N, C-alpha and C positions, 0 to 999 in steps of 0.2 A: 929075419925079424919078418912080421906082415907088413902088407904098405898100411896107413893112415885112410880111412877108408872118407873124411873132408876134401883129403887131398886129391884123390885120386880123381875128384866129380868137378874139380879144378881149374885143373893143372894139364898138361899133356906133353910127353916130349915125341921133338921133332926127330925124323928119319935121320935126320944128322945130331943128337944127341939135346937141342935146345930146347927149352923150356918154355910154353907158351901157358899166357895165363889172361883172363878177365883183366881191363884197364881200371886201376885207383879212379877214385872220384867220380864215374859214371852210371851210377845208380838214383841220387836224390839228390835234389834241390837244382831240378836243370829248369828252371822258366829263367834266368840267369847268364845257362850259356847258352853261348854261341850258337848257332844251326850248324857249323863250319865244327866245332869240338866234338855236339855232339855225336856227329855220322864216324867223327876219328875212333870216338870209344864204344862206338861194336864193334873196332878187330880187336881179336886177340896182339895183344905184345907178347913182348921176354922179358919170360922176369928179371927181377932188376937184380946187380950182380951181389947186393948184399943178402938180397934175400935165396939164390940158387945153392947153396950148400943147406940150407937148410931143404929145400924143399924138396931134391936131392932124398935127403936120409928120407924124411917122410915116405920116398915114394919106391922106396929099398925092398919093397918087394916085387918090382914091377918089373925084375934084371936089368940093374944097373947097373 
């Protein structure tokens, strides 16, 4: 199975096998969000448990 090209641009697998991706709610309507919240959003975060299986499937070509 090929790797989904949209997924490989958005997610990375860490050395320990965890999945990292961009934080949700970080791209627009930023005026009302506090600076502290916006700073935290810059950092990538671990993919939520509910989405983990789907992202792993889409990254299958990357030697899962």
